[in-house]
C-alpha positions as CSV (number, residue, x, y, z in Angstrom):
1,M,0.0,0.0,0.0
2,T,1.4,3.3,-1.0
3,L,0.6,6.4,1.0
4,T,-0.4,9.7,-0.7
5,P,1.8,12.7,0.0
6,T,-0.9,14.1,2.4
7,Q,-1.1,10.8,4.3
8,T,2.7,10.7,4.6
9,L,2.9,14.3,5.9
10,I,0.2,13.6,8.5
11,T,2.0,10.4,9.6
12,V,5.3,12.2,10.0
13,A,3.6,15.1,11.8
14,V,1.9,12.8,14.3
15,L,5.2,10.9,14.9
16,V,7.0,14.2,15.5
17,L,4.3,15.4,17.8
18,G,4.4,12.2,19.8
19,T,8.1,12.3,20.1
20,V,8.2,15.9,21.2
21,I,5.5,15.2,23.8
22,T,7.1,12.2,25.3
23,R,10.5,13.9,25.4
24,A,9.2,17.1,27.0
25,M,6.8,15.4,29.5
26,P,9.4,14.6,32.2
27,F,10.3,18.3,32.4
28,F,6.7,19.2,33.1
29,L,6.0,16.3,35.4
30,F,9.2,16.7,37.4
31,P,10.4,20.4,37.4
32,P,13.7,21.2,38.9
33,N,12.2,23.1,41.8
34,R,10.3,20.1,43.1
35,E,11.7,16.9,44.6
36,T,11.5,13.8,42.5
37,P,9.0,11.3,43.9
38,A,10.5,8.4,45.8
39,F,8.8,5.9,43.5
40,V,10.5,7.4,40.5
41,M,13.9,7.3,42.2
42,Y,13.2,3.6,43.1
43,L,12.4,2.8,39.5
44,G,15.6,4.5,38.4
45,R,17.5,2.2,40.7
46,V,15.9,-1.2,39.9
47,L,14.7,-0.9,36.2
48,P,18.2,-1.1,34.6
49,Y,18.8,-4.5,36.2
50,A,15.3,-5.7,35.4
51,V,15.7,-4.7,31.7
52,M,19.1,-6.4,31.4
53,G,17.6,-9.6,32.9
54,L,14.7,-9.4,30.5
55,L,17.1,-8.9,27.5
56,V,19.1,-12.0,28.6
57,V,15.9,-14.1,28.8
58,F,14.7,-12.7,25.5
59,C,18.0,-13.5,23.8
60,L,18.2,-17.0,25.1
61,K,14.6,-18.0,24.7
62,G,15.1,-19.7,21.3
63,V,18.3,-21.6,22.2
64,T,17.9,-25.4,21.8
65,V,20.2,-27.4,24.1
66,T,19.0,-30.8,22.8
67,A,20.2,-30.3,19.2
68,A,23.4,-29.2,17.6
69,P,25.1,-26.8,18.3
70,Y,23.6,-27.3,21.8
71,G,23.7,-23.6,22.7
72,L,27.5,-23.5,22.4
73,P,27.7,-20.2,20.5
74,E,25.5,-18.5,23.1
75,L,27.4,-20.0,26.0
76,I,30.8,-19.0,24.6
77,A,29.5,-15.4,23.9
78,I,28.2,-15.2,27.5
79,L,31.5,-16.4,28.9
80,C,33.3,-13.8,26.8
81,I,31.0,-11.1,28.0
82,L,31.6,-12.1,31.6
83,V,35.4,-12.3,31.1
84,L,35.5,-8.9,29.3
85,H,33.4,-7.2,32.0
86,L,35.4,-8.7,34.9
87,W,38.6,-7.7,33.2
88,K,37.8,-4.1,32.0
89,N,34.6,-3.3,33.8
90,N,33.3,-1.6,30.7
91,I,29.7,-2.3,29.7
92,L,30.0,-1.2,26.1
93,L,33.2,-3.2,25.6
94,S,31.5,-6.3,27.1
95,I,28.3,-6.0,25.1
96,G,30.1,-5.1,21.9
97,G,32.8,-7.8,22.3
98,G,30.2,-10.5,23.1
99,T,28.1,-9.5,20.1
100,I,31.2,-9.7,17.8
101,I,32.2,-13.0,19.2
102,Y,28.7,-14.4,18.9
103,M,28.3,-13.2,15.3
104,L,31.7,-14.7,14.3
105,L,30.8,-18.0,15.9
106,V,27.4,-18.4,14.2
107,Q,28.6,-17.2,10.8
108,H,31.9,-19.0,10.6
109,F,32.2,-21.9,13.0
110,F,28.7,-23.1,13.9
111,I,27.1,-23.1,10.4
């Protein structure tokens, strides 16, 4: 289905408006002269860990340990992530290195 120029313009305008509203909303809800609610501070502390756990579960949900390659690429990549993080304590290096290792494994070794 092809959109007309008017439909495309309306779609882009609605997307821009939605983005601006969601980006500006925290500044109106939590102005600098008021204290941030305790619940929001709590969410700021616990959500990063919850999101990382959710991402790990999501990434590993399709791994089959009963058939070849028995989850070996994933296991090797996770071990590389752990070693990199314990060694350098750098999240970007850990995630990037693990991703590169995993992609090399599934594209060249576990075909």
